[in-house]
PyMOL Python script that loads the backbone (N, CA, C, O; Angstrom):
from pymol import cmd

cmd.read_pdbstr("""\
ATOM      1  N   MET A   1       0.863  -1.147   0.020  1.00  0.00           N
ATOM      2  CA  MET A   1      -0.013  -0.022   0.017  1.00  0.00           C
ATOM      3  C   MET A   1       0.914   1.214   0.023  1.00  0.00           C
ATOM      4  O   MET A   1       1.763   1.397   0.895  1.00  0.00           O
ATOM      5  N   THR A   2       0.694   2.028  -0.988  1.00  0.00           N
ATOM      6  CA  THR A   2       1.620   3.197  -1.118  1.00  0.00           C
ATOM      7  C   THR A   2       0.942   4.485  -0.775  1.00  0.00           C
ATOM      8  O   THR A   2       1.635   5.492  -0.632  1.00  0.00           O
ATOM      9  N   SER A   3      -0.354   4.536  -0.630  1.00  0.00           N
ATOM     10  CA  SER A   3      -0.991   5.876  -0.474  1.00  0.00           C
ATOM     11  C   SER A   3      -2.105   5.751   0.508  1.00  0.00           C
ATOM     12  O   SER A   3      -2.622   4.663   0.762  1.00  0.00           O
ATOM     13  N   ILE A   4      -2.483   6.912   1.075  1.00  0.00           N
ATOM     14  CA  ILE A   4      -3.656   6.937   1.973  1.00  0.00           C
ATOM     15  C   ILE A   4      -4.991   6.540   1.188  1.00  0.00           C
ATOM     16  O   ILE A   4      -5.934   6.004   1.770  1.00  0.00           O
ATOM     17  N   ASP A   5      -5.003   6.824  -0.094  1.00  0.00           N
ATOM     18  CA  ASP A   5      -6.175   6.432  -0.947  1.00  0.00           C
ATOM     19  C   ASP A   5      -6.264   4.924  -0.977  1.00  0.00           C
ATOM     20  O   ASP A   5      -7.365   4.389  -0.839  1.00  0.00           O
ATOM     21  N   GLY A   6      -5.148   4.194  -1.153  1.00  0.00           N
ATOM     22  CA  GLY A   6      -5.196   2.748  -1.090  1.00  0.00           C
ATOM     23  C   GLY A   6      -5.681   2.216   0.207  1.00  0.00           C
ATOM     24  O   GLY A   6      -6.426   1.238   0.274  1.00  0.00           O
ATOM     25  N   PHE A   7      -5.222   2.915   1.300  1.00  0.00           N
ATOM     26  CA  PHE A   7      -5.624   2.515   2.610  1.00  0.00           C
ATOM     27  C   PHE A   7      -7.118   2.640   2.810  1.00  0.00           C
ATOM     28  O   PHE A   7      -7.776   1.757   3.360  1.00  0.00           O
ATOM     29  N   ILE A   8      -7.635   3.773   2.341  1.00  0.00           N
ATOM     30  CA  ILE A   8      -9.137   4.001   2.485  1.00  0.00           C
ATOM     31  C   ILE A   8      -9.875   2.935   1.698  1.00  0.00           C
ATOM     32  O   ILE A   8     -10.896   2.434   2.169  1.00  0.00           O
ATOM     33  N   THR A   9      -9.381   2.558   0.477  1.00  0.00           N
ATOM     34  CA  THR A   9     -10.046   1.501  -0.264  1.00  0.00           C
ATOM     35  C   THR A   9     -10.040   0.225   0.480  1.00  0.00           C
ATOM     36  O   THR A   9     -11.047  -0.481   0.521  1.00  0.00           O
ATOM     37  N   LEU A  10      -8.881  -0.106   1.099  1.00  0.00           N
ATOM     38  CA  LEU A  10      -8.719  -1.339   1.884  1.00  0.00           C
ATOM     39  C   LEU A  10      -9.740  -1.314   2.996  1.00  0.00           C
ATOM     40  O   LEU A  10     -10.412  -2.324   3.206  1.00  0.00           O
ATOM     41  N   VAL A  11      -9.900  -0.215   3.726  1.00  0.00           N
ATOM     42  CA  VAL A  11     -10.826  -0.183   4.821  1.00  0.00           C
ATOM     43  C   VAL A  11     -12.207  -0.407   4.370  1.00  0.00           C
ATOM     44  O   VAL A  11     -12.952  -1.175   4.978  1.00  0.00           O
ATOM     45  N   ARG A  12     -12.585   0.267   3.279  1.00  0.00           N
ATOM     46  CA  ARG A  12     -13.858   0.094   2.645  1.00  0.00           C
ATOM     47  C   ARG A  12     -14.154  -1.363   2.275  1.00  0.00           C
ATOM     48  O   ARG A  12     -15.168  -1.943   2.662  1.00  0.00           O
ATOM     49  N   ASP A  13     -13.208  -1.925   1.500  1.00  0.00           N
ATOM     50  CA  ASP A  13     -13.383  -3.257   0.946  1.00  0.00           C
ATOM     51  C   ASP A  13     -13.285  -4.373   2.077  1.00  0.00           C
ATOM     52  O   ASP A  13     -14.111  -5.285   2.112  1.00  0.00           O
ATOM     53  N   ASP A  14     -12.325  -4.281   2.931  1.00  0.00           N
ATOM     54  CA  ASP A  14     -12.109  -5.362   3.912  1.00  0.00           C
ATOM     55  C   ASP A  14     -12.946  -5.270   5.161  1.00  0.00           C
ATOM     56  O   ASP A  14     -13.218  -6.292   5.791  1.00  0.00           O
ATOM     57  N   LEU A  15     -13.356  -4.101   5.532  1.00  0.00           N
ATOM     58  CA  LEU A  15     -14.167  -3.820   6.698  1.00  0.00           C
ATOM     59  C   LEU A  15     -15.645  -3.556   6.445  1.00  0.00           C
ATOM     60  O   LEU A  15     -16.509  -3.690   7.312  1.00  0.00           O
ATOM     61  N   GLY A  16     -15.875  -3.163   5.163  1.00  0.00           N
ATOM     62  CA  GLY A  16     -17.253  -2.885   4.837  1.00  0.00           C
ATOM     63  C   GLY A  16     -17.758  -1.536   5.396  1.00  0.00           C
ATOM     64  O   GLY A  16     -18.965  -1.298   5.435  1.00  0.00           O
ATOM     65  N   LEU A  17     -16.856  -0.678   5.819  1.00  0.00           N
ATOM     66  CA  LEU A  17     -17.243   0.585   6.385  1.00  0.00           C
ATOM     67  C   LEU A  17     -17.164   1.641   5.260  1.00  0.00           C
ATOM     68  O   LEU A  17     -16.181   1.743   4.526  1.00  0.00           O
ATOM     69  N   ALA A  18     -18.236   2.399   5.174  1.00  0.00           N
ATOM     70  CA  ALA A  18     -18.338   3.506   4.221  1.00  0.00           C
ATOM     71  C   ALA A  18     -17.704   4.749   4.709  1.00  0.00           C
ATOM     72  O   ALA A  18     -18.380   5.685   5.139  1.00  0.00           O
ATOM     73  N   ILE A  19     -16.371   4.770   4.645  1.00  0.00           N
ATOM     74  CA  ILE A  19     -15.660   5.919   5.165  1.00  0.00           C
ATOM     75  C   ILE A  19     -15.364   6.889   3.968  1.00  0.00           C
ATOM     76  O   ILE A  19     -15.429   6.486   2.807  1.00  0.00           O
ATOM     77  N   SER A  20     -15.072   8.039   4.255  1.00  0.00           N
ATOM     78  CA  SER A  20     -14.609   9.066   3.316  1.00  0.00           C
ATOM     79  C   SER A  20     -13.258   9.626   3.669  1.00  0.00           C
ATOM     80  O   SER A  20     -12.742   9.359   4.754  1.00  0.00           O
ATOM     81  N   ASP A  21     -12.688  10.378   2.801  1.00  0.00           N
ATOM     82  CA  ASP A  21     -11.461  11.030   3.207  1.00  0.00           C
ATOM     83  C   ASP A  21     -11.498  11.820   4.462  1.00  0.00           C
ATOM     84  O   ASP A  21     -10.495  11.897   5.171  1.00  0.00           O
ATOM     85  N   ALA A  22     -12.627  12.419   4.772  1.00  0.00           N
ATOM     86  CA  ALA A  22     -12.867  13.162   5.981  1.00  0.00           C
ATOM     87  C   ALA A  22     -12.758  12.315   7.217  1.00  0.00           C
ATOM     88  O   ALA A  22     -12.484  12.858   8.287  1.00  0.00           O
ATOM     89  N   ASP A  23     -12.957  11.013   7.140  1.00  0.00           N
ATOM     90  CA  ASP A  23     -12.961  10.145   8.284  1.00  0.00           C
ATOM     91  C   ASP A  23     -11.528   9.770   8.694  1.00  0.00           C
ATOM     92  O   ASP A  23     -11.307   9.278   9.801  1.00  0.00           O
ATOM     93  N   VAL A  24     -10.578   9.999   7.821  1.00  0.00           N
ATOM     94  CA  VAL A  24      -9.247   9.525   8.131  1.00  0.00           C
ATOM     95  C   VAL A  24      -8.615  10.152   9.432  1.00  0.00           C
ATOM     96  O   VAL A  24      -7.865   9.499  10.158  1.00  0.00           O
ATOM     97  N   ASP A  25      -8.952  11.405   9.669  1.00  0.00           N
ATOM     98  CA  ASP A  25      -8.447  12.068  10.866  1.00  0.00           C
ATOM     99  C   ASP A  25      -9.471  12.130  11.994  1.00  0.00           C
ATOM    100  O   ASP A  25      -9.216  12.742  13.031  1.00  0.00           O
ATOM    101  N   ARG A  26     -10.597  11.515  11.802  1.00  0.00           N
ATOM    102  CA  ARG A  26     -11.599  11.498  12.874  1.00  0.00           C
ATOM    103  C   ARG A  26     -11.237  10.429  13.868  1.00  0.00           C
ATOM    104  O   ARG A  26     -10.822   9.334  13.486  1.00  0.00           O
ATOM    105  N   PRO A  27     -11.396  10.748  15.217  1.00  0.00           N
ATOM    106  CA  PRO A  27     -11.190   9.688  16.236  1.00  0.00           C
ATOM    107  C   PRO A  27     -11.885   8.443  15.926  1.00  0.00           C
ATOM    108  O   PRO A  27     -13.039   8.505  15.504  1.00  0.00           O
ATOM    109  N   LEU A  28     -11.271   7.250  16.101  1.00  0.00           N
ATOM    110  CA  LEU A  28     -11.862   6.036  15.751  1.00  0.00           C
ATOM    111  C   LEU A  28     -13.294   5.871  16.389  1.00  0.00           C
ATOM    112  O   LEU A  28     -14.214   5.382  15.734  1.00  0.00           O
ATOM    113  N   ASP A  29     -13.438   6.266  17.597  1.00  0.00           N
ATOM    114  CA  ASP A  29     -14.715   6.115  18.183  1.00  0.00           C
ATOM    115  C   ASP A  29     -15.890   6.956  17.672  1.00  0.00           C
ATOM    116  O   ASP A  29     -17.044   6.827  18.080  1.00  0.00           O
ATOM    117  N   GLU A  30     -15.481   7.846  16.724  1.00  0.00           N
ATOM    118  CA  GLU A  30     -16.495   8.649  16.006  1.00  0.00           C
ATOM    119  C   GLU A  30     -16.795   8.157  14.648  1.00  0.00           C
ATOM    120  O   GLU A  30     -17.615   8.766  13.961  1.00  0.00           O
ATOM    121  N   ILE A  31     -16.204   7.113  14.212  1.00  0.00           N
ATOM    122  CA  ILE A  31     -16.460   6.524  12.889  1.00  0.00           C
ATOM    123  C   ILE A  31     -17.658   5.561  13.088  1.00  0.00           C
ATOM    124  O   ILE A  31     -17.679   4.654  13.919  1.00  0.00           O
ATOM    125  N   ALA A  32     -18.694   5.882  12.186  1.00  0.00           N
ATOM    126  CA  ALA A  32     -19.902   5.034  12.306  1.00  0.00           C
ATOM    127  C   ALA A  32     -19.575   3.550  12.097  1.00  0.00           C
ATOM    128  O   ALA A  32     -18.931   3.166  11.120  1.00  0.00           O
ATOM    129  N   GLY A  33     -20.031   2.751  13.026  1.00  0.00           N
ATOM    130  CA  GLY A  33     -19.872   1.290  12.913  1.00  0.00           C
ATOM    131  C   GLY A  33     -18.558   0.777  13.415  1.00  0.00           C
ATOM    132  O   GLY A  33     -18.371  -0.439  13.458  1.00  0.00           O
ATOM    133  N   TRP A  34     -17.640   1.620  13.797  1.00  0.00           N
ATOM    134  CA  TRP A  34     -16.268   1.172  14.228  1.00  0.00           C
ATOM    135  C   TRP A  34     -16.359   0.488  15.576  1.00  0.00           C
ATOM    136  O   TRP A  34     -17.062   0.963  16.468  1.00  0.00           O
ATOM    137  N   ASP A  35     -15.649  -0.636  15.736  1.00  0.00           N
ATOM    138  CA  ASP A  35     -15.529  -1.321  17.073  1.00  0.00           C
ATOM    139  C   ASP A  35     -14.153  -1.958  17.080  1.00  0.00           C
ATOM    140  O   ASP A  35     -13.387  -1.858  16.121  1.00  0.00           O
ATOM    141  N   SER A  36     -13.860  -2.627  18.214  1.00  0.00           N
ATOM    142  CA  SER A  36     -12.533  -3.204  18.369  1.00  0.00           C
ATOM    143  C   SER A  36     -12.263  -4.359  17.452  1.00  0.00           C
ATOM    144  O   SER A  36     -11.107  -4.647  17.142  1.00  0.00           O
ATOM    145  N   ILE A  37     -13.331  -5.048  16.996  1.00  0.00           N
ATOM    146  CA  ILE A  37     -13.102  -6.073  16.045  1.00  0.00           C
ATOM    147  C   ILE A  37     -12.606  -5.576  14.753  1.00  0.00           C
ATOM    148  O   ILE A  37     -11.796  -6.231  14.098  1.00  0.00           O
ATOM    149  N   HIS A  38     -13.088  -4.380  14.345  1.00  0.00           N
ATOM    150  CA  HIS A  38     -12.584  -3.735  13.118  1.00  0.00           C
ATOM    151  C   HIS A  38     -11.127  -3.469  13.179  1.00  0.00           C
ATOM    152  O   HIS A  38     -10.427  -3.541  12.168  1.00  0.00           O
ATOM    153  N   LEU A  39     -10.632  -3.146  14.411  1.00  0.00           N
ATOM    154  CA  LEU A  39      -9.162  -2.880  14.555  1.00  0.00           C
ATOM    155  C   LEU A  39      -8.402  -4.152  14.238  1.00  0.00           C
ATOM    156  O   LEU A  39      -7.435  -4.135  13.476  1.00  0.00           O
ATOM    157  N   LEU A  40      -8.835  -5.235  14.814  1.00  0.00           N
ATOM    158  CA  LEU A  40      -8.050  -6.465  14.591  1.00  0.00           C
ATOM    159  C   LEU A  40      -8.198  -6.952  13.129  1.00  0.00           C
ATOM    160  O   LEU A  40      -7.271  -7.499  12.531  1.00  0.00           O
ATOM    161  N   THR A  41      -9.395  -6.726  12.598  1.00  0.00           N
ATOM    162  CA  THR A  41      -9.578  -7.196  11.164  1.00  0.00           C
ATOM    163  C   THR A  41      -8.704  -6.328  10.267  1.00  0.00           C
ATOM    164  O   THR A  41      -8.099  -6.835   9.322  1.00  0.00           O
ATOM    165  N   LEU A  42      -8.630  -5.046  10.542  1.00  0.00           N
ATOM    166  CA  LEU A  42      -7.889  -4.113   9.691  1.00  0.00           C
ATOM    167  C   LEU A  42      -6.366  -4.388   9.862  1.00  0.00           C
ATOM    168  O   LEU A  42      -5.608  -4.275   8.899  1.00  0.00           O
ATOM    169  N   LEU A  43      -5.934  -4.743  11.074  1.00  0.00           N
ATOM    170  CA  LEU A  43      -4.545  -5.067  11.283  1.00  0.00           C
ATOM    171  C   LEU A  43      -4.163  -6.232  10.490  1.00  0.00           C
ATOM    172  O   LEU A  43      -3.070  -6.256   9.925  1.00  0.00           O
ATOM    173  N   GLY A  44      -5.024  -7.238  10.409  1.00  0.00           N
ATOM    174  CA  GLY A  44      -4.688  -8.487   9.601  1.00  0.00           C
ATOM    175  C   GLY A  44      -4.689  -8.184   8.141  1.00  0.00           C
ATOM    176  O   GLY A  44      -3.859  -8.702   7.393  1.00  0.00           O
ATOM    177  N   ALA A  45      -5.630  -7.330   7.707  1.00  0.00           N
ATOM    178  CA  ALA A  45      -5.637  -6.918   6.272  1.00  0.00           C
ATOM    179  C   ALA A  45      -4.350  -6.058   5.877  1.00  0.00           C
ATOM    180  O   ALA A  45      -3.784  -6.185   4.792  1.00  0.00           O
ATOM    181  N   LEU A  46      -3.952  -5.174   6.869  1.00  0.00           N
ATOM    182  CA  LEU A  46      -2.760  -4.411   6.530  1.00  0.00           C
ATOM    183  C   LEU A  46      -1.521  -5.303   6.507  1.00  0.00           C
ATOM    184  O   LEU A  46      -0.626  -5.094   5.688  1.00  0.00           O
ATOM    185  N   GLU A  47      -1.461  -6.247   7.352  1.00  0.00           N
ATOM    186  CA  GLU A  47      -0.341  -7.211   7.404  1.00  0.00           C
ATOM    187  C   GLU A  47      -0.270  -7.964   6.108  1.00  0.00           C
ATOM    188  O   GLU A  47       0.813  -8.146   5.552  1.00  0.00           O
ATOM    189  N   ARG A  48      -1.465  -8.430   5.589  1.00  0.00           N
ATOM    190  CA  ARG A  48      -1.453  -9.153   4.282  1.00  0.00           C
ATOM    191  C   ARG A  48      -1.006  -8.131   3.163  1.00  0.00           C
ATOM    192  O   ARG A  48      -0.215  -8.471   2.283  1.00  0.00           O
ATOM    193  N   ALA A  49      -1.510  -6.956   3.231  1.00  0.00           N
ATOM    194  CA  ALA A  49      -1.189  -5.944   2.215  1.00  0.00           C
ATOM    195  C   ALA A  49       0.329  -5.618   2.176  1.00  0.00           C
ATOM    196  O   ALA A  49       0.947  -5.458   1.123  1.00  0.00           O
ATOM    197  N   GLU A  50       0.851  -5.537   3.359  1.00  0.00           N
ATOM    198  CA  GLU A  50       2.210  -5.121   3.533  1.00  0.00           C
ATOM    199  C   GLU A  50       3.199  -6.316   3.441  1.00  0.00           C
ATOM    200  O   GLU A  50       4.389  -6.118   3.193  1.00  0.00           O
ATOM    201  N   GLY A  51       2.707  -7.526   3.638  1.00  0.00           N
ATOM    202  CA  GLY A  51       3.517  -8.719   3.615  1.00  0.00           C
ATOM    203  C   GLY A  51       4.478  -8.809   4.770  1.00  0.00           C
ATOM    204  O   GLY A  51       5.546  -9.410   4.653  1.00  0.00           O
ATOM    205  N   ARG A  52       4.091  -8.191   5.930  1.00  0.00           N
ATOM    206  CA  ARG A  52       4.873  -8.313   7.147  1.00  0.00           C
ATOM    207  C   ARG A  52       4.047  -8.071   8.296  1.00  0.00           C
ATOM    208  O   ARG A  52       2.956  -7.518   8.153  1.00  0.00           O
ATOM    209  N   SER A  53       4.501  -8.464   9.517  1.00  0.00           N
ATOM    210  CA  SER A  53       3.819  -8.245  10.758  1.00  0.00           C
ATOM    211  C   SER A  53       3.898  -6.800  11.136  1.00  0.00           C
ATOM    212  O   SER A  53       4.892  -6.117  10.889  1.00  0.00           O
ATOM    213  N   LEU A  54       2.823  -6.344  11.743  1.00  0.00           N
ATOM    214  CA  LEU A  54       2.759  -4.931  12.272  1.00  0.00           C
ATOM    215  C   LEU A  54       2.706  -4.975  13.797  1.00  0.00           C
ATOM    216  O   LEU A  54       2.319  -5.974  14.403  1.00  0.00           O
ATOM    217  N   SER A  55       3.102  -3.877  14.380  1.00  0.00           N
ATOM    218  CA  SER A  55       3.157  -3.791  15.859  1.00  0.00           C
ATOM    219  C   SER A  55       1.769  -3.595  16.422  1.00  0.00           C
ATOM    220  O   SER A  55       1.147  -2.552  16.221  1.00  0.00           O
ATOM    221  N   LEU A  56       1.269  -4.635  17.154  1.00  0.00           N
ATOM    222  CA  LEU A  56      -0.023  -4.529  17.808  1.00  0.00           C
ATOM    223  C   LEU A  56      -0.055  -3.369  18.868  1.00  0.00           C
ATOM    224  O   LEU A  56      -1.021  -2.609  18.943  1.00  0.00           O
ATOM    225  N   PRO A  57       1.006  -3.273  19.653  1.00  0.00           N
ATOM    226  CA  PRO A  57       0.996  -2.073  20.629  1.00  0.00           C
ATOM    227  C   PRO A  57       0.909  -0.721  19.881  1.00  0.00           C
ATOM    228  O   PRO A  57       0.174   0.172  20.305  1.00  0.00           O
ATOM    229  N   ASP A  58       1.606  -0.584  18.852  1.00  0.00           N
ATOM    230  CA  ASP A  58       1.572   0.668  17.989  1.00  0.00           C
ATOM    231  C   ASP A  58       0.102   0.861  17.455  1.00  0.00           C
ATOM    232  O   ASP A  58      -0.448   1.961  17.494  1.00  0.00           O
ATOM    233  N   ALA A  59      -0.468  -0.204  16.984  1.00  0.00           N
ATOM    234  CA  ALA A  59      -1.791  -0.126  16.411  1.00  0.00           C
ATOM    235  C   ALA A  59      -2.837   0.289  17.520  1.00  0.00           C
ATOM    236  O   ALA A  59      -3.753   1.074  17.276  1.00  0.00           O
ATOM    237  N   LEU A  60      -2.640  -0.278  18.725  1.00  0.00           N
ATOM    238  CA  LEU A  60      -3.558   0.002  19.852  1.00  0.00           C
ATOM    239  C   LEU A  60      -3.419   1.501  20.233  1.00  0.00           C
ATOM    240  O   LEU A  60      -4.398   2.130  20.635  1.00  0.00           O
ATOM    241  N   GLU A  61      -2.224   2.052  20.105  1.00  0.00           N
ATOM    242  CA  GLU A  61      -2.094   3.456  20.432  1.00  0.00           C
ATOM    243  C   GLU A  61      -2.635   4.446  19.386  1.00  0.00           C
ATOM    244  O   GLU A  61      -2.850   5.619  19.691  1.00  0.00           O
ATOM    245  N   ALA A  62      -2.848   3.971  18.165  1.00  0.00           N
ATOM    246  CA  ALA A  62      -3.464   4.813  17.161  1.00  0.00           C
ATOM    247  C   ALA A  62      -4.855   5.259  17.498  1.00  0.00           C
ATOM    248  O   ALA A  62      -5.659   4.426  17.917  1.00  0.00           O
ATOM    249  N   THR A  63      -5.193   6.509  17.345  1.00  0.00           N
ATOM    250  CA  THR A  63      -6.483   6.981  17.718  1.00  0.00           C
ATOM    251  C   THR A  63      -7.349   7.368  16.489  1.00  0.00           C
ATOM    252  O   THR A  63      -8.531   7.688  16.612  1.00  0.00           O
ATOM    253  N   THR A  64      -6.704   7.322  15.301  1.00  0.00           N
ATOM    254  CA  THR A  64      -7.388   7.658  14.035  1.00  0.00           C
ATOM    255  C   THR A  64      -6.954   6.604  12.978  1.00  0.00           C
ATOM    256  O   THR A  64      -6.002   5.849  13.175  1.00  0.00           O
ATOM    257  N   LEU A  65      -7.670   6.595  11.900  1.00  0.00           N
ATOM    258  CA  LEU A  65      -7.354   5.793  10.782  1.00  0.00           C
ATOM    259  C   LEU A  65      -5.976   6.190  10.252  1.00  0.00           C
ATOM    260  O   LEU A  65      -5.160   5.327   9.927  1.00  0.00           O
ATOM    261  N   ARG A  66      -5.725   7.464  10.167  1.00  0.00           N
ATOM    262  CA  ARG A  66      -4.406   7.907   9.702  1.00  0.00           C
ATOM    263  C   ARG A  66      -3.261   7.369  10.608  1.00  0.00           C
ATOM    264  O   ARG A  66      -2.198   7.012  10.099  1.00  0.00           O
ATOM    265  N   GLY A  67      -3.466   7.314  11.888  1.00  0.00           N
ATOM    266  CA  GLY A  67      -2.533   6.712  12.838  1.00  0.00           C
ATOM    267  C   GLY A  67      -2.309   5.216  12.493  1.00  0.00           C
ATOM    268  O   GLY A  67      -1.182   4.729  12.585  1.00  0.00           O
ATOM    269  N   LEU A  68      -3.342   4.513  12.110  1.00  0.00           N
ATOM    270  CA  LEU A  68      -3.243   3.061  11.748  1.00  0.00           C
ATOM    271  C   LEU A  68      -2.478   2.983  10.392  1.00  0.00           C
ATOM    272  O   LEU A  68      -1.644   2.093  10.224  1.00  0.00           O
ATOM    273  N   TYR A  69      -2.738   3.858   9.467  1.00  0.00           N
ATOM    274  CA  TYR A  69      -2.030   3.915   8.218  1.00  0.00           C
ATOM    275  C   TYR A  69      -0.593   4.177   8.451  1.00  0.00           C
ATOM    276  O   TYR A  69       0.237   3.574   7.771  1.00  0.00           O
ATOM    277  N   ASP A  70      -0.211   5.070   9.400  1.00  0.00           N
ATOM    278  CA  ASP A  70       1.113   5.361   9.682  1.00  0.00           C
ATOM    279  C   ASP A  70       1.850   4.135  10.301  1.00  0.00           C
ATOM    280  O   ASP A  70       3.032   3.902  10.048  1.00  0.00           O
ATOM    281  N   VAL A  71       1.106   3.382  11.108  1.00  0.00           N
ATOM    282  CA  VAL A  71       1.663   2.146  11.682  1.00  0.00           C
ATOM    283  C   VAL A  71       2.001   1.203  10.534  1.00  0.00           C
ATOM    284  O   VAL A  71       3.043   0.550  10.570  1.00  0.00           O
ATOM    285  N   ALA A  72       1.162   1.117   9.535  1.00  0.00           N
ATOM    286  CA  ALA A  72       1.324   0.190   8.432  1.00  0.00           C
ATOM    287  C   ALA A  72       2.468   0.563   7.542  1.00  0.00           C
ATOM    288  O   ALA A  72       3.195  -0.314   7.075  1.00  0.00           O
ATOM    289  N   VAL A  73       2.659   1.873   7.282  1.00  0.00           N
ATOM    290  CA  VAL A  73       3.725   2.265   6.344  1.00  0.00           C
ATOM    291  C   VAL A  73       5.036   2.505   7.002  1.00  0.00           C
ATOM    292  O   VAL A  73       6.070   2.468   6.335  1.00  0.00           O
ATOM    293  N   THR A  74       5.044   2.753   8.300  1.00  0.00           N
ATOM    294  CA  THR A  74       6.370   2.987   8.942  1.00  0.00           C
ATOM    295  C   THR A  74       6.850   1.785   9.819  1.00  0.00           C
ATOM    296  O   THR A  74       7.946   1.800  10.380  1.00  0.00           O
ATOM    297  N   GLY A  75       6.007   0.786   9.903  1.00  0.00           N
ATOM    298  CA  GLY A  75       6.435  -0.351  10.603  1.00  0.00           C
ATOM    299  C   GLY A  75       5.996  -0.406  12.003  1.00  0.00           C
ATOM    300  O   GLY A  75       6.314  -1.360  12.713  1.00  0.00           O
TER     301      GLY A  75
END
""", "prot")
cmd.dss("prot")
cmd.show_as("cartoon", "prot")
cmd.util.cbc("prot")
cmd.orient("prot")
């Protein structure tokens, strides 16, 4: 995944959440339908997309989708 747009597409396709660009910086608890299962599902999808393991502690500290994207692209 090379862009935030690809990340948004992954969230839409793998989680079935109808997010927009405006949701990327919104706190996770303000995203319609978001719950902790989505975090784990997204982490798995990101690991498959990146072809490597991602840090669960770093993902748990992310408070926005952009934060999760940053975990995916920076390791």
